[in-house]
C-alpha positions as CSV (number, residue, x, y, z in Angstrom):
1,M,14.9,16.8,-0.2
2,R,15.4,13.6,-2.2
3,K,13.1,11.2,-3.9
4,A,11.5,8.6,-1.7
5,S,12.7,5.9,-4.0
6,E,16.3,7.0,-3.4
7,V,15.9,7.0,0.4
8,F,14.2,3.6,0.5
9,G,16.7,2.1,-1.9
10,E,19.4,3.1,0.6
11,W,17.3,1.6,3.4
12,A,17.1,-1.7,1.5
13,L,20.8,-1.8,1.1
14,A,21.3,-1.1,4.8
15,G,18.8,-3.8,5.8
16,K,16.3,-1.3,7.2
17,D,13.5,-3.0,5.2
18,I,13.3,-5.7,7.9
19,G,12.5,-3.0,10.6
20,M,9.9,-1.5,8.3
21,E,8.3,-4.9,7.9
22,K,8.2,-5.6,11.6
23,G,7.0,-2.1,12.4
24,H,4.0,-2.3,10.1
25,A,3.2,-6.0,10.6
26,A,0.3,-5.6,13.1
27,S,-1.6,-3.0,11.1
28,V,-0.9,-4.8,7.8
29,Q,-2.1,-8.1,9.3
30,E,-5.3,-6.4,10.3
31,M,-5.8,-5.0,6.8
32,M,-5.0,-8.2,5.1
33,D,-7.3,-10.2,7.4
34,F,-10.1,-7.9,6.5
35,A,-9.5,-8.0,2.8
36,L,-8.7,-11.7,2.5
37,S,-11.7,-12.8,4.6
38,E,-13.8,-11.1,1.9
39,R,-12.0,-13.0,-0.9
40,I,-12.6,-16.3,1.0
41,S,-16.3,-15.5,1.4
42,I,-16.5,-14.8,-2.3
43,G,-14.8,-18.1,-2.9
44,K,-13.2,-17.2,-6.3
45,K,-9.6,-17.1,-7.5
46,F,-8.2,-13.6,-7.3
47,R,-5.2,-11.5,-8.4
48,F,-3.4,-9.3,-5.9
49,L,-1.2,-6.2,-6.2
50,D,0.9,-4.5,-3.6
51,F,2.2,-1.1,-4.7
52,G,5.2,0.3,-2.9
53,C,5.9,-3.4,-2.0
54,G,9.3,-2.9,-0.4
55,N,11.0,-6.3,0.0
56,G,7.8,-8.0,-1.1
57,W,6.6,-9.4,2.2
58,V,2.9,-8.5,1.8
59,A,2.8,-9.8,-1.8
60,R,4.2,-13.1,-0.5
61,M,1.6,-13.1,2.3
62,A,-1.2,-12.8,-0.3
63,K,0.3,-15.6,-2.5
64,E,0.1,-18.0,0.5
65,N,-3.7,-17.8,0.2
66,S,-4.9,-20.8,-1.8
67,L,-7.3,-18.6,-3.9
68,C,-4.5,-16.2,-5.0
69,I,-3.6,-17.1,-8.6
70,K,-1.3,-14.1,-9.2
71,S,0.5,-11.8,-6.8
72,V,2.4,-8.8,-8.0
73,G,4.6,-6.2,-6.1
74,I,5.8,-2.9,-7.6
75,D,8.2,-0.4,-6.1
76,G,10.2,2.6,-7.3
77,A,13.3,1.5,-5.4
78,Q,15.4,-1.0,-7.4
79,P,17.3,-2.3,-4.3
80,M,13.9,-3.2,-2.8
81,I,12.8,-5.1,-5.9
82,S,16.2,-6.9,-6.1
83,K,15.8,-8.0,-2.5
84,A,12.2,-9.1,-3.0
85,K,13.2,-11.2,-6.1
86,S,16.0,-12.8,-4.1
87,I,13.6,-14.0,-1.4
88,S,10.8,-15.5,-3.6
89,K,10.2,-16.6,-7.2
90,N,6.5,-17.2,-6.7
91,V,5.6,-13.5,-6.8
92,E,6.1,-11.1,-9.7
93,Y,8.1,-8.1,-8.7
94,I,8.4,-5.0,-11.0
95,H,10.6,-2.0,-10.6
96,T,8.6,1.0,-11.9
97,D,7.4,4.4,-11.0
98,I,4.0,3.7,-9.4
99,A,2.3,6.6,-11.2
100,D,3.5,5.2,-14.6
101,Y,2.5,1.6,-14.0
102,N,0.0,0.2,-16.6
103,P,-0.8,-3.5,-15.9
104,S,-1.8,-5.8,-18.7
105,F,-4.6,-7.3,-16.6
106,K,-6.7,-6.0,-13.7
107,F,-6.7,-7.0,-10.0
108,D,-9.3,-8.1,-7.6
109,L,-7.5,-6.8,-4.5
110,I,-4.9,-4.0,-4.3
111,H,-3.0,-3.1,-1.1
112,S,-0.6,-0.4,-0.1
113,M,1.1,0.5,3.2
114,E,2.8,3.8,3.8
115,V,3.0,5.0,0.2
116,M,0.2,7.4,-0.7
117,Y,1.6,10.5,1.2
118,Y,4.9,10.3,-0.8
119,L,2.9,11.0,-4.0
120,S,2.6,14.5,-5.2
121,D,-0.9,13.8,-6.6
122,P,-2.6,10.9,-4.8
123,R,-5.9,11.9,-6.4
124,F,-4.5,11.0,-9.8
125,L,-3.3,7.6,-8.7
126,L,-6.6,6.8,-6.9
127,N,-8.5,7.6,-10.1
128,K,-6.1,5.5,-12.2
129,I,-6.5,2.6,-9.8
130,N,-10.3,2.7,-9.9
131,E,-10.4,3.1,-13.7
132,H,-7.5,0.9,-14.9
133,W,-6.1,-1.3,-12.2
134,L,-9.2,-2.8,-10.4
135,K,-11.8,-5.3,-11.7
136,K,-15.4,-4.5,-11.1
137,D,-16.2,-5.0,-7.4
138,G,-12.4,-5.1,-6.8
139,R,-11.1,-3.7,-3.5
140,L,-8.4,-1.2,-2.7
141,I,-7.1,-1.0,0.9
142,I,-4.4,1.4,2.1
143,G,-2.6,2.1,5.4
144,I,-1.3,5.6,6.2
145,D,0.7,6.5,9.3
146,R,1.4,10.1,8.4
147,Y,-1.7,12.2,8.7
148,F,-2.6,15.3,10.6
149,E,-4.3,13.7,13.6
150,N,-1.3,11.5,14.2
151,K,0.9,14.2,15.8
152,A,3.9,11.8,16.2
153,S,4.3,11.8,12.4
154,H,4.6,15.5,11.9
155,S,8.4,15.6,12.0
156,W,9.0,12.8,9.6
157,E,9.5,14.9,6.4
158,E,12.4,16.7,8.0
159,K,13.8,13.6,9.6
160,V,13.7,11.4,6.5
161,G,14.5,14.2,4.0
162,T,11.9,13.4,1.4
163,P,8.7,15.3,0.5
164,M,5.6,14.1,2.3
165,L,2.0,15.2,2.1
166,M,0.2,16.2,5.3
167,L,-3.6,15.7,5.0
168,T,-6.3,15.2,7.6
169,E,-8.2,11.9,8.0
170,K,-11.2,13.6,6.4
171,E,-9.2,14.8,3.4
172,W,-7.9,11.3,2.8
173,V,-11.4,9.8,2.9
174,S,-12.6,12.6,0.6
175,L,-10.0,11.6,-2.0
176,F,-11.6,8.1,-2.1
177,N,-15.0,9.7,-2.6
178,D,-13.7,11.9,-5.3
179,A,-12.2,8.9,-7.1
180,S,-15.7,7.3,-7.1
181,F,-14.9,4.4,-4.8
182,R,-18.0,2.9,-3.1
183,D,-18.6,1.2,0.2
184,I,-15.8,3.2,1.7
185,K,-14.7,2.3,5.2
186,F,-12.0,3.7,7.4
187,W,-10.6,3.1,10.9
188,R,-7.5,3.5,12.9
189,S,-5.5,0.4,13.5
190,H,-3.6,-0.2,16.8
191,P,-3.7,3.2,18.4
192,S,-1.8,3.8,21.6
193,K,-1.2,6.7,24.1
194,D,1.1,8.7,21.8
195,W,0.1,7.2,18.5
196,A,-3.2,7.8,16.7
197,G,-2.8,4.5,14.9
198,T,-2.5,3.6,11.2
199,L,-5.3,5.2,9.2
200,V,-6.8,2.4,7.1
201,I,-9.1,3.4,4.2
202,T,-10.7,0.9,1.9
203,G,-13.3,1.0,-0.9
204,K,-14.6,-0.9,-3.9
205,K,-14.7,-0.2,-7.6
206,A,-18.2,0.7,-8.7
């Protein structure tokens, strides 16, 4: 088993990041539509963070919103960050271990797609996000494709060769409750016959 950052660094060098972007596009668009519509209704400038940003495509999407004054993407894979920087200079991209990241300012909206189950202790990160990364009333929204109810994802750890958590939908939602998020919502995005859908979970800082 290797670190996820090593695996995805190789994927970036091989151009597989484009396939990841296309594969996640529909669910991420649904998540961002949900989150950005709220920011538009609030009508105030906002700061955005995408952790596990890959080649930076979601951070660039957020920056296109006229109310977004700062968009940041962080990732543990240096090749992903290098690729993101080569595509756009309007977004700040940072190579860092996500668990060690300590921003100098807080964010109004934080997004992540397909990251949380690669962490050995997602509870620690969720607490850190709520306490140190988010502004009051700020929102976290995440997407997860590997969870127990999505049987198609059960073989991924062996196929990819990196450690992955396997939690139930209920367990993931409980982690948000344990981290004191409020107004928690969750749903499955774009399910199909043999695919339970992306598990989307979102909550706001108290």
